[in-house]
N, C-alpha and C positions, 0 to 999 in steps of 0.2 A: 504493500500500500504506500509506504513512504517513497519507494522508487517511482511509482505512478504519479504521486503528487509532485515529485521533483521534476519529472518529465513535463508535466502540465504547467509547471511554474507556480505551484501552490505551496511548495514546501519551505518558503522563506519564513524568517522570524516575524514578519509583519502580518502573516495570515493572508486572508482573501484579498484585502485591499491594502496595498502598501504605497507610500509616496515615492514616486520615481523608481519603482522596483524593476528588476529584470524579469520579464515574462517569457516563458518558453514559447518557441514557435508553434507547437501543437495547440497550446492554449490560446494563442493569438488567433489561430485559424478557427478554433471552436467559438471564441467570442465573436468573431466576425460573421460566422454562419448563423448564430442564434437570432439576431434581428431580422435577417433575410427570411428565415424559416417562419418567424412570427408574422411578418408582413404577409407572406403568401398564405399562411393559415387563416388570418383575418380576412384576406381577400376571398379565399375560397368559401369561408363561412358566410360572408356577406353577399356572395353572388351565386350560391348554390341553389338548385331546384328550379322550378318553373318561374317564368318572369314575374307572374303575379304574386308568388310566394316569397320573393327575395326581399332581403332587408334594404337593398339598394337597387333601384331600377336599372335594367341593362342599358337603357339609353344614357345613363350617367356613368355607370361602371360595369362594363362587360366582365364575364368570368375569365380566368386565365385561359381556359380551353377555347373560348370564343375569340380571344385575342390572337392566340396562336393560329387558329384556323383561318383568320383573315389575312395571314401573311401572303397567301397566293394572290389574292386580289390586290394587295398592296404592291407586290413585286411587278405584276403584269399590267393591271389596270391603272394603277396610280404611278407606274414607271419609277419605282423606288431607286433603281440604279442610276438613272439619268438625273433624278432629283438630287442624289448624293453628290454627283459630279458637279451639278450647277451650284449647289450650296458651298461645296469645297472651293470652287474657283472664286466665288464671291468672298469667302473668308480669306483666302490667300491674297487676293488683290487688295482687299481692304487692309489686311495686316501689313502688306508691303508699303502701301501709301502711308498708313499710320506711323510705321517705323521710320519712313523717310524723313518725317518731320520731328517725331518724338526723340529719336536717337541723338541728333546733333543738339537740339534744344535742351534735352535732359542732361547731356554731358556738359554743355556750357554752363547751365544753371548749377550743376553740382560742383563745377570746378571754380567758377568765378562768382564771388559774392555779390558784386554789383549787378551782374546780369540776372542773378537769382532775385535780388531785391526789385529789379525792374519788372520781371515777369511774374513774380509771386502773386500779386492781386488777380491777374488773369487766371492763373492756375487754381487759386482758391475758388474763384467763380465757377470755373469748369468742373471742379471737384464736387461742387454741390448741385450741379445741373443734372436733373433727372434724364437718364439716357433715353427713355421713351419720348421725351420732348424733342429729341433730335429728328424723329420721324417726320413730323409736319415741317420742321425747319428745312431738312434736306429735300423734301418734296417741293417746297417753295423755291429753293435755289437750283435744284437739278432735275425737276420734273419727276415722273414716276417710272422711268425706264431703268435700265441696268445701272446707269451711272449713279442714280440716287441710292441704290442699294449698296453699291461699293463705297460711296462717300459716307453713308451712314455708318457702315462698319469701320471705315478709316477714322472717323471722328470718335467713335466709341473706343477703338484701340488707342488712339492718341490720348484721350482723357484718362484712360486706365493706366497706360504705360508711363506717362510723364512723372508722376510722383515716385513710382518705383525706380525709374532711371536716375532721378535726381538724388534719391536716398542712397542708391547703390554707389554712385560716384562720391557723394559726400561722406560715406562711411569709410573710405580709404584712409588708413592711419596717416597722420601728418608726418610721422617719422620717415616715410618713404620720400616725401617731397623735400623734407629738410636734408636728408642724405643726398638727394640729387642736387639740390642747390649748393651744398657743401662741396660737391665734386665739380661744380662749375657749370651745371646744366642751365640753359636758358628757360624762360617761362614755357615756351612751346615745346621744347625738348622734354621738360618735366611732364607736360600734358601727354605728349605722344608716347614717350618711352617709359614713363613711370605710372602715371595716374591711370591711363587707359588699360595697359596690360594687367595691372593689379585688379582693376574693377571688371575686366572683361568676363570672367566666369560668372559673376553676379549679374552682369548685364544680360548674358545669355539666359540665365535662370529667370530674370524678369521677363524676357521675351517669351520664354516657355509658358510662364504663368499667364501672360497677356493673351497668348494665342489660344489657350484653353478657354478663356473667358469669351472669346469671339463666338464660340459655338452656342453660348447662352443668348447671344444677341441675334442669331440668325433668324429666329421666328419673327422678331420685330422687323428685321430688314425685309422679309418676304411677305409682310402683311398685305401690301397693296400692289396690284398689277404685276405679280410674279407669274411668268408663264410656267415655270418649273422650279422646284426646290422643296426642301424638307418642311420649311415653314408654310409653304403654300399647301402642302398635303394636309398639315394640321388644320389650317384655316378652312379648307374645303370639308374635311371630316367633321369639324365643329359645326359647320353650317348645314351640311347635307348628309353627313354620315359616310361610311360607317364609323362609329365612335371608336371602334377597335383600332383603327389606323392611328389615332392620336397616341395611344399608349405604345404601339409598336415603334412609331417614329421617335418618340422620346427615348426609348431604349436604344435605337440606332444612333441618335445624336450623342448619347452618353458613351456608347461603345467607340464611336469615331473619335470623340474627344480623348478618351482613355488611350486609344492606340496612338494617336498623334503625340500625346504626352510622353508615351514610352519612346517614341522616335526622338523627341527632344532630349530625353534622358540619355539615349545612346549617343546622340550628337555631343552632349556635354562631356560624356565619358571619353569619347574619342579626341575631343579638342583639349580637354583638361584632365588627363589621367591622374595627375598629381593630386587632384581634389579628392579622389577616392582613397588615397593613402592617408588622408588626415583623419 
């Protein structure tokens, strides 16, 4: 019994709940599975039986079986694969445009105090701006075609990335700059050869986090006049059905975001292998 408790990570002196304790991998997996099982159990109980006998109407929450059976129509009739490609292209282009402006501004604000003081009021304003409010704004500026969707995502990425990038550069220890100046480096040499290389791993991490957030905005981007896309499928399913498509598309979005996050992790490991050794 003691060996089993040790394997599960329960054999420590603090008992079941310990502050910052080391938990065994099997126990971590077990803890992660429990809420998923509970959610599915509640879902099955709430949607079991005939439609009129259910706790929740199937027009609001279909059963797990009904959701799975609707995948065929989602793939062929709603053209899921083409919608994934369309949404992914919008996210990629929006992310590229957002980074094109956020990266240089974030680095300059993090490095130069006067530039930060100059742009801080604008960044504070943008930080409190509700992202859904950008939908009518971008529609007024760019119409309702593809450009509007990409610019909405670009603005959303920009607003999210800016404070992360500023903090990333600002967090570089001053000892690196002081050492560079002691060795005779100029201001721009200190920026290019010291500040940026030290901050680069965290900059890539900030971009990774920001890219994942873009998938949470895709539904807003495709709310209006989208010929194809994951958000468009959800809007159509909400208005005309089938409701099962909503839940399947949400799962697809989460899976895509998870897989792209893993690609970012692999990129970070290949670019900065020394970070893994820390």
